[in-house]
All heavy atoms as an XYZ file, in Angstrom:
750
protein
N       0.821     -1.216      0.000
C       0.000      0.000      0.000
C       0.845      1.252      0.000
O       0.352      2.329     -0.312
N       2.136      1.143      0.342
C       2.989      2.335      0.404
C       3.108      3.023     -0.954
O       3.075      4.232     -1.052
C       4.388      1.962      0.895
C       4.441      1.882      2.409
O       3.423      2.267      3.027
O       5.446      1.429      2.950
N       3.253      2.211     -1.992
C       3.441      2.761     -3.332
C       2.269      3.665     -3.714
O       2.455      4.771     -4.196
C       3.571      1.607     -4.341
C       4.124      2.032     -5.686
C       5.519      2.643     -5.589
O       6.379      2.079     -4.873
O       5.746      3.685     -6.228
N       1.057      3.185     -3.461
C      -0.137      3.953     -3.826
C      -0.214      5.260     -3.058
O      -0.513      6.307     -3.623
C      -1.395      3.121     -3.577
N       0.067      5.224     -1.775
C      -0.061      6.447     -0.983
C       1.023      7.451     -1.358
O       0.786      8.645     -1.369
C      -0.006      6.134      0.515
O       1.217      5.506      0.845
N       2.222      6.939     -1.700
C       3.286      7.856     -2.109
C       2.912      8.517     -3.437
O       3.088      9.720     -3.620
C       4.612      7.117     -2.238
C       5.795      8.078     -2.325
C       7.105      7.429     -1.940
N       7.422      6.289     -2.807
C       7.588      5.038     -2.347
N       7.452      4.764     -1.073
N       7.882      4.066     -3.188
N       2.365      7.732     -4.352
C       1.931      8.281     -5.636
C       0.830      9.308     -5.413
O       0.817     10.358     -6.039
C       1.430      7.165     -6.554
C       1.095      7.643     -7.936
N       2.058      8.070     -8.812
C      -0.083      7.798     -8.569
C       1.478      8.459     -9.933
N       0.174      8.301     -9.817
N      -0.083      9.024     -4.494
C      -1.154      9.958     -4.185
C      -0.607     11.283     -3.700
O      -1.092     12.344     -4.081
N       0.427     11.231     -2.873
C       1.023     12.463     -2.345
C       1.663     13.276     -3.471
O       1.580     14.496     -3.486
C       2.057     12.137     -1.273
N       2.309     12.590     -4.419
C       2.914     13.306     -5.548
C       1.843     14.003     -6.372
O       2.009     15.143     -6.772
C       3.688     12.328     -6.441
C       5.094     12.072     -5.939
C       5.800     10.991     -6.747
O       5.502     10.869     -7.954
O       6.633     10.281     -6.168
N       0.751     13.295     -6.641
C      -0.345     13.894     -7.395
C      -0.884     15.116     -6.668
O      -1.152     16.134     -7.274
C      -1.484     12.879     -7.585
C      -1.148     11.767     -8.557
C      -1.060     12.267    -10.000
O      -0.010     12.706    -10.452
N      -2.158     12.216    -10.700
N      -1.015     15.006     -5.368
C      -1.570     16.112     -4.580
C      -0.669     17.335     -4.662
O      -1.151     18.461     -4.631
C      -1.749     15.683     -3.132
N       0.648     17.113     -4.763
C       1.547     18.253     -4.831
C       1.394     18.976     -6.169
O       1.468     20.199     -6.235
C       2.988     17.804     -4.627
C       3.908     18.983     -4.299
C       5.282     18.517     -3.873
N       5.995     17.914     -4.993
C       6.448     16.655     -4.993
N       6.242     15.870     -3.959
N       7.089     16.194     -6.045
N       1.197     18.226     -7.241
C       1.087     18.834     -8.567
C      -0.288     19.434     -8.786
O      -0.421     20.498     -9.348
C       1.361     17.785     -9.647
C       2.796     17.274     -9.703
C       2.926     16.151    -10.705
C       3.748     18.402    -10.047
N      -1.315     18.716     -8.344
C      -2.666     19.213     -8.522
C      -3.058     20.029     -7.302
O      -2.555     19.822     -6.223
C      -3.661     18.063     -8.697
C      -3.659     17.487    -10.086
C      -4.855     16.574    -10.306
N      -6.110     17.322    -10.353
C      -7.022     17.352     -9.380
N      -6.823     16.705     -8.259
N      -8.132     18.036     -9.524
N      -3.985     20.954     -7.501
C      -4.474     21.747     -6.385
C      -5.963     21.963     -6.594
O      -6.380     22.417     -7.653
C      -3.759     23.094     -6.318
N      -6.738     21.597     -5.614
C      -8.176     21.815     -5.737
C      -8.497     23.252     -5.382
O      -7.930     23.824     -4.459
C      -8.944     20.855     -4.824
C      -8.889     19.422     -5.341
O      -9.006     19.253     -6.568
O      -8.706     18.498     -4.535
N      -9.407     23.836     -6.145
C      -9.822     25.206     -5.869
C     -10.530     25.239     -4.526
O     -11.170     24.269     -4.132
C     -10.737     25.706     -6.977
N     -10.407     26.356     -3.808
C     -11.111     26.463     -2.532
C     -12.612     26.291     -2.747
O     -13.129     26.564     -3.824
C     -10.798     27.901     -2.080
C      -9.571     28.276     -2.831
C      -9.623     27.534     -4.130
N     -13.290     25.805     -1.711
C     -14.739     25.671     -1.831
C     -15.377     27.046     -1.734
O     -14.759     28.000     -1.276
C     -15.273     24.766     -0.715
O     -14.874     25.267      0.532
N     -16.615     27.136     -2.159
C     -17.296     28.423     -2.102
C     -17.307     29.120     -3.442
O     -16.803     28.610     -4.439
N     -17.884     30.302     -3.455
C     -18.031     31.064     -4.690
C     -16.672     31.487     -5.243
O     -15.809     31.922     -4.478
C     -18.849     32.333     -4.416
C     -20.343     32.069     -4.265
C     -20.950     31.598     -5.579
O     -20.948     32.390     -6.535
O     -21.394     30.444     -5.646
N     -16.490     31.366     -6.559
C     -15.258     31.901     -7.155
C     -15.176     33.400     -6.913
O     -16.202     34.059     -6.733
C     -15.421     31.613     -8.649
C     -16.512     30.597     -8.748
C     -17.384     30.776     -7.541
N     -13.961     33.936     -6.886
C     -13.809     35.373     -6.645
C     -14.413     36.199     -7.776
O     -14.476     35.744     -8.911
C     -12.293     35.563     -6.584
C     -11.725     34.389     -7.309
C     -12.682     33.262     -7.104
N     -14.863     37.383     -7.432
C     -15.315     38.344     -8.438
C     -14.517     39.623     -8.248
O     -14.367     40.099     -7.131
C     -16.808     38.659     -8.261
C     -17.702     37.456     -8.434
C     -19.159     37.876     -8.596
N     -19.471     38.183     -9.994
C     -19.775     37.279    -10.908
N     -19.800     36.012    -10.596
N     -20.051     37.636    -12.145
N     -13.997     40.149     -9.339
C     -13.278     41.416     -9.261
C     -13.498     42.168    -10.564
O     -13.772     41.559    -11.590
C     -11.781     41.184     -8.985
O     -11.214     40.319     -9.943
N     -13.398     43.501    -10.538
C     -13.573     44.284    -11.763
C     -12.508     43.917    -12.791
O     -11.412     43.502    -12.435
C     -13.398     45.733    -11.302
C     -13.537     45.710     -9.817
C     -13.124     44.341     -9.374
N     -12.844     44.085    -14.073
C     -11.961     43.653    -15.161
C     -10.550     44.233    -15.044
O      -9.563     43.511    -15.197
C     -12.570     44.016    -16.510
N     -10.449     45.532    -14.761
C      -9.112     46.138    -14.683
C      -8.316     45.555    -13.524
O      -7.133     45.268    -13.662
C      -9.216     47.659    -14.532
C      -9.618     48.393    -15.815
S      -8.617     47.955    -17.276
C      -6.984     48.457    -16.705
N      -8.974     45.377    -12.386
C      -8.293     44.807    -11.219
C      -7.872     43.372    -11.507
O      -6.787     42.935    -11.111
C      -9.214     44.854     -9.999
N      -8.730     42.642    -12.218
C      -8.431     41.252    -12.577
C      -7.135     41.184    -13.383
O      -6.237     40.402    -13.066
C      -9.599     40.659    -13.405
O     -10.737     40.525    -12.549
C      -9.238     39.301    -13.982
N      -7.025     42.024    -14.416
C      -5.845     41.986    -15.282
C      -4.602     42.435    -14.512
O      -3.528     41.848    -14.643
C      -6.087     42.828    -16.550
C      -7.127     42.107    -17.424
C      -4.787     43.035    -17.329
C      -7.668     42.925    -18.566
N      -4.748     43.461    -13.674
C      -3.601     43.908    -12.871
C      -3.117     42.807    -11.935
O      -1.916     42.601    -11.780
C      -3.971     45.159    -12.066
C      -3.846     46.437    -12.879
C      -4.405     47.655    -12.138
O      -4.428     47.623    -10.882
O      -4.825     48.607    -12.811
N      -4.062     42.114    -11.296
C      -3.673     41.030    -10.385
C      -2.998     39.894    -11.126
O      -2.040     39.300    -10.627
C      -4.901     40.507     -9.640
C      -5.289     41.378     -8.471
C      -6.529     40.872     -7.780
N      -7.161     41.966     -7.062
C      -8.384     41.930     -6.557
N      -9.118     40.844     -6.700
N      -8.880     42.957     -5.916
N      -3.501     39.580    -12.323
C      -2.886     38.513    -13.117
C      -1.470     38.899    -13.514
O      -0.547     38.091    -13.425
C      -3.726     38.224    -14.362
C      -5.083     37.563    -14.098
C      -5.890     37.483    -15.383
C      -4.911     36.184    -13.481
N      -1.290     40.165    -13.951
C       0.061     40.615    -14.329
C       0.989     40.571    -13.130
O       2.162     40.200    -13.242
C      -0.005     42.038    -14.884
C      -0.678     42.089    -16.240
C      -0.110     43.207    -17.099
N      -0.526     43.033    -18.491
C      -1.460     43.786    -19.078
N      -2.043     44.756    -18.406
N      -1.792     43.563    -20.337
N       0.472     40.961    -11.964
C       1.272     40.906    -10.742
C       1.701     39.487    -10.422
O       2.829     39.238    -10.011
N       0.788     38.533    -10.629
C       1.097     37.132    -10.345
C       2.123     36.592    -11.329
O       2.959     35.764    -10.977
C      -0.178     36.296    -10.389
N       2.072     37.066    -12.584
C       3.080     36.665    -13.573
C       4.456     37.131    -13.092
O       5.425     36.368    -13.090
C       2.775     37.270    -14.967
C       3.959     37.061    -15.910
C       1.513     36.636    -15.552
N       4.532     38.394    -12.650
C       5.815     38.937    -12.184
C       6.315     38.209    -10.940
O       7.496     37.933    -10.810
C       5.676     40.440    -11.865
C       5.365     41.251    -13.121
O       5.632     40.755    -14.230
O       4.871     42.379    -12.982
N       5.403     37.914    -10.033
C       5.751     37.263     -8.765
C       5.995     35.779     -8.922
O       6.719     35.165     -8.146
C       4.609     37.429     -7.755
C       4.731     38.585     -6.819
C       3.906     38.366     -5.559
N       2.817     37.414     -5.745
C       1.615     37.711     -6.207
N       1.328     38.935     -6.605
N       0.683     36.775     -6.326
N       5.321     35.189     -9.902
C       5.408     33.744    -10.071
C       4.525     33.005     -9.083
O       4.803     31.860     -8.753
N       3.459     33.631     -8.618
C       2.597     32.982     -7.645
C       1.392     32.318     -8.277
O       1.197     32.351     -9.488
N       0.589     31.689     -7.411
C      -0.667     31.084     -7.854
C      -1.816     31.998     -7.491
O      -1.790     32.668     -6.464
C      -0.895     29.740     -7.155
C      -0.004     28.647     -7.670
C      -0.352     27.314     -7.035
N       0.365     26.247     -7.720
C       0.110     24.943     -7.560
N      -0.817     24.558     -6.716
N       0.795     24.051     -8.231
N      -2.835     32.006     -8.351
C      -4.041     32.766     -8.044
C      -5.252     31.849     -8.194
O      -5.187     30.805     -8.844
C      -4.210     33.997     -8.961
C      -3.139     35.041     -8.671
C      -4.194     33.595    -10.432
N      -6.335     32.263     -7.578
C      -7.602     31.559     -7.698
C      -8.469     32.398     -8.613
O      -8.669     33.584     -8.348
C      -8.229     31.435     -6.306
C      -9.562     30.752     -6.260
C     -10.047     29.844     -7.141
C     -10.571     30.925     -5.248
N     -11.296     29.439     -6.746
C     -11.643     30.076     -5.593
C     -10.668     31.718     -4.094
C     -12.805     30.001     -4.828
C     -11.815     31.632     -3.333
C     -12.873     30.780     -3.692
N      -8.928     31.820     -9.712
C      -9.765     32.592    -10.631
C     -11.148     31.967    -10.776
O     -11.314     30.744    -10.651
C      -9.129     32.740    -12.035
C      -9.060     31.390    -12.771
C      -7.753     33.391    -11.948
C      -8.693     31.508    -14.249
N     -12.122     32.822    -11.021
C     -13.436     32.371    -11.464
C     -13.432     32.451    -12.981
O     -12.922     33.417    -13.553
N     -13.972     31.435    -13.653
C     -13.891     31.382    -15.113
C     -15.183     30.822    -15.697
O     -15.746     29.871    -15.170
C     -12.710     30.495    -15.527
C     -12.402     30.525    -17.004
C     -11.870     31.674    -17.591
C     -12.613     29.413    -17.808
C     -11.573     31.711    -18.950
C     -12.313     29.445    -19.164
C     -11.794     30.601    -19.725
O     -11.502     30.635    -21.067
N     -15.641     31.443    -16.772
C     -16.807     30.944    -17.495
C     -16.334     30.212    -18.745
O     -15.569     30.769    -19.532
C     -17.710     32.101    -17.926
C     -18.348     32.935    -16.818
C     -19.091     34.120    -17.429
C     -19.295     32.098    -15.983
N     -16.796     28.984    -18.946
C     -16.408     28.268    -20.171
C     -17.291     28.703    -21.338
O     -18.154     29.567    -21.186
C     -16.446     26.748    -19.948
C     -17.851     26.227    -19.673
O     -18.833     26.946    -19.947
O     -17.956     25.087    -19.186
N     -17.070     28.081    -22.511
C     -17.836     28.467    -23.704
C     -19.339     28.327    -23.499
O     -20.121     29.033    -24.101
C     -17.426     27.617    -24.916
C     -16.250     28.199    -25.677
C     -14.944     27.518    -25.317
O     -14.817     26.977    -24.215
N     -13.987     27.541    -26.226
N     -19.739     27.391    -22.658
C     -21.159     27.169    -22.388
C     -21.698     28.109    -21.309
O     -22.863     28.035    -20.951
C     -21.410     25.717    -21.950
C     -21.285     24.695    -23.077
C     -19.845     24.436    -23.473
O     -18.965     24.326    -22.618
N     -19.576     24.351    -24.768
N     -20.816     28.959    -20.768
C     -21.253     29.875    -19.732
C     -21.289     29.249    -18.352
O     -21.844     29.824    -17.416
N     -20.699     28.052    -18.224
C     -20.629     27.395    -16.920
C     -19.528     28.030    -16.080
O     -18.388     28.123    -16.538
C     -20.324     25.898    -17.077
C     -21.495     25.068    -17.556
C     -22.586     25.003    -16.496
O     -23.654     25.569    -16.671
N     -22.312     24.336    -15.393
N     -19.872     28.439    -14.871
C     -18.858     29.026    -13.989
C     -18.032     27.912    -13.359
O     -18.562     26.892    -12.936
C     -19.532     29.862    -12.908
N     -16.724     28.109    -13.330
C     -15.863     27.160    -12.626
C     -14.829     27.957    -11.871
O     -14.681     29.161    -12.080
C     -15.184     26.202    -13.609
O     -14.329     26.915    -14.468
N     -14.128     27.302    -10.981
C     -13.060     28.021    -10.306
C     -11.794     27.194    -10.412
O     -11.828     25.970    -10.360
C     -13.459     28.361     -8.872
O     -13.199     27.336     -7.971
N     -10.694     27.873    -10.660
C      -9.425     27.203    -10.964
C      -8.301     27.831    -10.152
O      -8.344     29.019     -9.850
C      -9.050     27.373    -12.447
C     -10.157     27.141    -13.434
C     -10.320     25.668    -13.742
N     -11.299     25.472    -14.809
C     -10.997     25.328    -16.102
N      -9.743     25.389    -16.490
N     -11.939     25.144    -16.984
N      -7.306     27.013     -9.874
C      -6.049     27.515     -9.328
C      -5.074     27.578    -10.498
O      -4.856     26.574    -11.171
C      -5.480     26.568     -8.241
C      -6.498     26.366     -7.119
C      -4.151     27.106     -7.718
C      -6.830     27.608     -6.346
N      -4.524     28.772    -10.753
C      -3.681     28.955    -11.934
C      -2.364     29.625    -11.549
O      -2.336     30.512    -10.701
C      -4.396     29.832    -12.995
C      -3.530     30.021    -14.228
C      -5.733     29.219    -13.374
N      -1.284     29.170    -12.171
C       0.006     29.854    -12.070
C       0.174     30.618    -13.383
O       0.526     30.028    -14.401
C       1.150     28.846    -11.915
C       1.172     28.164    -10.569
C       2.239     27.068    -10.507
O       3.233     27.147    -11.264
O       2.049     26.128     -9.719
N      -0.098     31.924    -13.359
C      -0.031     32.691    -14.616
C       1.376     32.727    -15.195
O       2.351     32.904    -14.473
C      -0.486     34.095    -14.196
C      -1.271     33.885    -12.943
C      -0.586     32.743    -12.249
N       1.469     32.539    -16.527
C       2.750     32.605    -17.220
C       2.853     33.907    -18.005
O       3.850     34.603    -17.966
C       2.934     31.392    -18.157
C       4.219     31.527    -18.972
C       2.935     30.100    -17.348
N       1.777     34.254    -18.722
C       1.758     35.551    -19.397
C       0.328     36.000    -19.657
O      -0.591     35.190    -19.739
C       2.575     35.532    -20.679
C       2.064     34.631    -21.760
C       2.907     34.788    -23.026
N       2.524     33.767    -23.995
C       3.096     32.563    -24.039
N       4.056     32.244    -23.190
N       2.690     31.671    -24.921
N       0.199     37.308    -19.796
C      -1.078     37.929    -20.114
C      -0.838     38.757    -21.367
O      -0.071     39.714    -21.335
C      -1.554     38.849    -18.958
C      -2.831     39.566    -19.339
C      -1.744     38.051    -17.673
N      -1.461     38.352    -22.478
C      -1.274     39.112    -23.715
C      -2.343     38.742    -24.724
O      -2.873     37.630    -24.715
C       0.117     38.860    -24.319
C       0.346     37.440    -24.781
C       1.753     37.212    -25.324
O       2.637     38.062    -25.122
O       1.948     36.165    -25.964
N      -2.677     39.713    -25.597
C      -3.613     39.469    -26.675
C      -4.978     38.999    -26.202
O      -5.633     38.230    -26.893
N      -5.385     39.450    -25.017
C      -6.705     39.072    -24.527
C      -6.768     37.692    -23.887
O      -7.846     37.193    -23.584
N      -5.602     37.083    -23.666
C      -5.563     35.759    -23.052
C      -4.617     35.708    -21.868
O      -3.583     36.374    -21.849
C      -5.109     34.691    -24.059
C      -6.128     34.388    -25.112
C      -6.092     35.052    -26.328
C      -7.126     33.458    -24.884
C      -7.032     34.783    -27.311
C      -8.075     33.180    -25.863
C      -8.031     33.843    -27.070
N      -4.981     34.890    -20.902
C      -4.076     34.515    -19.825
C      -3.572     33.119    -20.154
O      -4.375     32.208    -20.371
C      -4.827     34.481    -18.487
C      -4.185     33.624    -17.382
C      -2.871     34.233    -16.913
C      -5.146     33.444    -16.222
N      -2.265     32.958    -20.241
C      -1.685     31.627    -20.393
C      -1.086     31.251    -19.058
O      -0.373     32.058    -18.444
C      -0.593     31.602    -21.479
O      -1.151     32.083    -22.699
C      -0.063     30.191    -21.684
N      -1.396     30.057    -18.587
C      -0.857     29.658    -17.302
C      -1.024     28.170    -17.059
O      -1.706     27.469    -17.811
N      -0.398     27.720    -15.977
C      -0.526     26.321    -15.569
C      -1.773     26.202    -14.708
O      -1.881     26.825    -13.651
C       0.713     25.884    -14.791
C       0.583     24.477    -14.241
C       0.687     23.385    -15.093
C       0.348     24.252    -12.891
C       0.559     22.091    -14.613
C       0.219     22.962    -12.400
C       0.324     21.883    -13.260
O       0.189     20.609    -12.775
N      -2.743     25.447    -15.197
C      -4.001     25.235    -14.496
C      -3.818     24.060    -13.535
O      -3.829     22.902    -13.949
C      -5.089     24.936    -15.539
C      -6.454     24.689    -14.926
O      -6.539     24.519    -13.702
O      -7.430     24.657    -15.687
N      -3.628     24.370    -12.261
C      -3.330     23.321    -11.280
C      -4.540     22.443    -10.992
O      -4.392     21.308    -10.538
C      -2.813     23.944     -9.980
N      -5.745     22.946    -11.257
C      -6.929     22.122    -11.043
C      -7.068     21.058    -12.117
O      -7.682     20.016    -11.898
C      -8.212     22.977    -10.998
O      -8.137     23.989    -11.996
C      -8.371     23.655     -9.652
N      -6.490     21.321    -13.305
C      -6.541     20.347    -14.398
C      -5.177     19.719    -14.660
O      -5.058     18.845    -15.514
C      -7.013     21.019    -15.699
C      -8.372     21.693    -15.620
C      -9.506     20.696    -15.727
N     -10.787     21.338    -15.904
C     -11.498     21.882    -14.905
N     -11.025     21.893    -13.677
N     -12.679     22.426    -15.153
N      -4.150     20.209    -13.961
C      -2.775     19.741    -14.157
C      -2.364     19.846    -15.627
O      -1.869     18.896    -16.227
C      -2.598     18.320    -13.639
N      -2.607     21.014    -16.223
C      -2.262     21.234    -17.627
C      -2.112     22.727    -17.885
O      -2.738     23.545    -17.214
C      -3.341     20.665    -18.541
N      -1.267     23.059    -18.859
C      -1.153     24.457    -19.261
C      -2.388     24.808    -20.085
O      -2.849     24.010    -20.904
C       0.137     24.690    -20.075
C       0.156     26.096    -20.672
C       1.349     24.485    -19.177
N      -2.940     25.985    -19.837
C      -4.199     26.347    -20.471
C      -4.187     27.821    -20.834
O      -3.514     28.619    -20.197
C      -5.356     26.053    -19.503
C      -6.705     26.120    -20.138
N      -7.215     25.089    -20.903
C      -7.651     27.091    -20.121
C      -8.426     25.439    -21.331
N      -8.719     26.642    -20.876
N      -4.939     28.153    -21.881
C      -5.122     29.556    -22.273
C      -6.542     29.969    -21.921
O      -7.493     29.334    -22.379
C      -4.894     29.707    -23.778
C      -3.784     30.685    -24.113
C      -3.372     30.595    -25.565
N      -4.512     30.712    -26.481
C      -4.563     31.582    -27.485
N      -3.559     32.411    -27.697
N      -5.595     31.618    -28.298
N      -6.669     30.997    -21.108
C      -7.985     31.482    -20.685
C      -8.275     32.809    -21.378
O      -7.421     33.695    -21.403
C      -7.996     31.733    -19.172
C      -7.696     30.514    -18.334
C      -6.394     30.249    -17.939
C      -8.705     29.660    -17.942
C      -6.103     29.133    -17.154
C      -8.432     28.545    -17.163
C      -7.127     28.283    -16.769
N      -9.481     32.966    -21.911
C      -9.879     34.257    -22.467
C     -10.117     35.217    -21.308
O     -10.875     34.914    -20.391
C     -11.146     34.099    -23.298
N      -9.439     36.366    -21.341
C      -9.550     37.311    -20.225
C     -10.984     37.752    -19.975
O     -11.392     37.922    -18.831
C      -8.664     38.539    -20.481
C      -7.155     38.308    -20.370
C      -6.404     39.584    -20.732
C      -6.769     37.847    -18.971
N     -11.769     37.908    -21.032
C     -13.131     38.404    -20.827
C     -14.031     37.375    -20.156
O     -15.128     37.705    -19.729
C     -13.745     38.888    -22.153
C     -14.021     37.785    -23.134
N     -13.107     37.421    -24.103
C     -15.098     36.969    -23.292
C     -13.630     36.414    -24.807
N     -14.828     36.123    -24.345
N     -13.549     36.131    -20.061
C     -14.343     35.106    -19.385
C     -13.927     34.916    -17.930
O     -14.542     34.135    -17.207
C     -14.211     33.759    -20.104
C     -14.864     33.734    -21.454
C     -15.432     32.351    -21.727
N     -15.697     32.203    -23.149
C     -14.854     31.622    -23.996
N     -13.715     31.124    -23.575
N     -15.160     31.536    -25.271
N     -12.860     35.605    -17.524
C     -12.416     35.499    -16.133
C     -13.252     36.459    -15.295
O     -13.249     37.652    -15.521
C     -10.913     35.801    -16.011
C     -10.101     34.762    -16.801
C     -10.487     35.818    -14.536
C      -8.615     35.044    -16.856
N     -13.998     35.901    -14.343
C     -14.938     36.724    -13.568
C     -14.285     37.365    -12.345
O     -14.824     38.305    -11.778
C     -16.131     35.875    -13.097
O     -15.623     34.736    -12.362
C     -16.943     35.379    -14.290
N     -13.128     36.845    -11.954
C     -12.462     37.445    -10.802
C     -11.173     36.727    -10.475
O     -10.936     35.600    -10.924
N     -10.341     37.399     -9.702
C      -9.052     36.836     -9.292
C      -8.864     37.102     -7.810
O      -9.145     38.216     -7.341
C      -7.879     37.501    -10.051
C      -6.553     36.892     -9.617
C      -8.059     37.357    -11.545
N      -8.401     36.107     -7.077
C      -8.040     36.299     -5.683
C      -6.642     35.766     -5.465
O      -6.244     34.766     -6.071
C      -9.036     35.584     -4.760
N      -5.888     36.458     -4.610
C      -4.547     35.986     -4.254
C      -4.688     34.724     -3.409
O      -5.658     34.563     -2.673
C      -3.821     37.034     -3.419
C      -3.770     38.412     -4.054
C      -2.825     38.467     -5.233
O      -1.758     37.819     -5.177
O      -3.154     39.153     -6.218
N      -3.740     33.817     -3.529
C      -3.703     32.631     -2.671
C      -2.557     32.783     -1.687
O      -1.463     33.189     -2.066
C      -3.475     31.374     -3.504
C      -4.680     30.803     -4.225
C      -4.234     29.641     -5.092
C      -5.734     30.348     -3.238
N      -2.814     32.451     -0.437
C      -1.743     32.473      0.555
C      -0.753     31.379      0.214
O      -1.142     30.255     -0.108
C      -2.301     32.232      1.957
C      -3.285     33.322      2.352
O      -3.111     34.455      1.872
O      -4.218     33.024      3.107
N       0.532     31.683      0.311
C       1.539     30.675      0.006
C       1.499     29.523      1.010
O       1.910     28.413      0.715
C       2.939     31.296      0.002
C       3.104     32.241     -1.198
O       2.490     31.980     -2.232
O       3.857     33.217     -1.078
N       0.998     29.800      2.216
C       0.931     28.767      3.240
C      -0.100     27.687      2.888
O       0.042     26.563      3.257
C       0.554     29.343      4.614
C       1.722     30.012      5.330
C       2.029     31.368      4.739
O       1.182     32.274      4.855
O       3.119     31.539      4.154
N      -1.143     28.123      2.176
C      -2.268     27.198      1.908
C      -1.827     25.993      1.085
O      -0.960     26.110      0.241
C      -3.384     27.934      1.176
């Protein structure tokens, strides 16, 4: 059973579940400023995001760059690099590094 639990711990380190509760909401300008700040800092942020179907979801993202109307970053909730349309991001919240 050790092998399975060790593998589980590795997965947990790479993946991060979004906090429970409502995704953050912030004004568009504040959202973009926070994302740019996170790119410079190299931190993780919690974003609210609407998909093409208009479904709200919340993601933990490590922003890599913000340009051309898109946020490119590592989506820790999906364990994959993803491009998010900025106009679909409903809000951004800082994540405590301790969490």
